[in-house]
N, C-alpha and C positions, 0 to 999 in steps of 0.2 A: 367542444367536447365537455361533457359534464364532469364535475369533480368526482373522483373515485379514490377514496381514502386508501383502499386496499392496494391499488396500483401505485399510489404515491409512496406508501410504506415500503413496498417491494423495491421501487426505484431508489428510495433513500437507503435501504439496506445494501443494495449493490454499490452505491456511491460510498457508503461507510467502509465497505470492504476494500474498495479501490484506494480510499484515503489511508487505510491501514497499511496497504502495500507501499504507499509512498513513504510512510513512517519507517517501515522496516528497511526500505531501500534495497533494491535488488543487488546493487554492488556489494553492500554489506553482507547480504545473504550468500553471495558467492565468494566472499573473502576466504582465502586459504588460511587456516589455523595450523600451527605445527602439531597439535595434539587434539584428539577428541576422546571423550570418555563416556561411560555409562556405568550405572551401578552394577556390581557383581550379581545382584539378585536377578537382573534382567537376563544375563547370560545363563545363570543357573536355572531359572524358572521358565524361560521361553525359548532358548536357542534350539533345544532338542524337540520342541513341540511345533515349531514353525517349519514350513517347507523351506528348502535351501534358498529358493528365489525370494521368498518373503523375508528371510533373514538378511539377504543382500540388500533388498530395498530398505528395510528398517535401518540397517547399518549406515547406508548412505544418507537417509533422511536425518538420522541422529547426528551424523558428522557435519551436516549443514546447519543444524539448529543453532540459533544465535545464543550467545551468552550475555548480551547486553540486557540490562534490566527491563527496558521498555518493550523488548521483543523476545524475552527469555523463552527458549525452547521452541521458537518458531522459525520456519524457513519457507521460502517460496521456490518451488521447482516445477519443472514440466516433466511429463512422462518421458519425453525424448531425452532430456538431460539425464534422468535416472538410467535410461537404457544405455546411453553412451558410456556411463561410468561402470555400471554393474553387469552389462551384457544381458539383462533381463528384457525381453521384448516388450516394447510399449503396448503392443496389441494384447498382451496378457497381463498388463500392469493392474488392471481393475481387480482381478481375482486376488492378487497379492496384497493390494491396498486394503481390500475387504477383509482379508485374513488378519491384517494388523489392526484394523478398526475393531473387529470382533474380539480380539484378545485385549483390547484396551491399551495398546501401545502407542497409538497415534490418534489424533483427531484431524478432520479435514474439512475445508470449505473449498469447493471448486469455483474457480474464477475464470471468466473468459474475458480477456483483455485484447483489444485491438492494437497491435504494434504499429501497423500501417493501415491506411484506408483499404488497401486491396488484400490484406491478409488478416487472419484471425490467429491469435496466439492463446493457447490454453495453458494456464498456470494454476498451480494448486498451492494453497496456504496450508501447511501442515503444522501441527503442534505435537511435539514429542511429550507424551503424558508423564514420564517419570520426572520431568522438571517440576511438576505440580508438588511433588513430595519434598522438593528442596527449598520451598518458600517458607 
């Protein structure tokens, strides 16, 4: 097979994302913290403009966002995990994630990781954008 720089760059980017996940460490992303917070301006400026389901999804993603410096504001979750906690159906999750992306509350990279050879697991790396203002 001939060298294809474009294919190589795409594969390298996928590997870089997987390496980032290893750094974030899924166990740390699922660690229960006694409190979570967000700036009052998020509540004042966005809560009444978002659909109730989008607000639930954002609140959960925000609560999972890491506070450690090397993964600040980031978390790794699946739509199924969000559904289990919020009650928002995974089949409708795309529209609520899109709503949050459009309002600039989160950023997302979709990842497909294989947990076992016979199964595919879809996980998403989210970044809660208000953390950018805290740096």
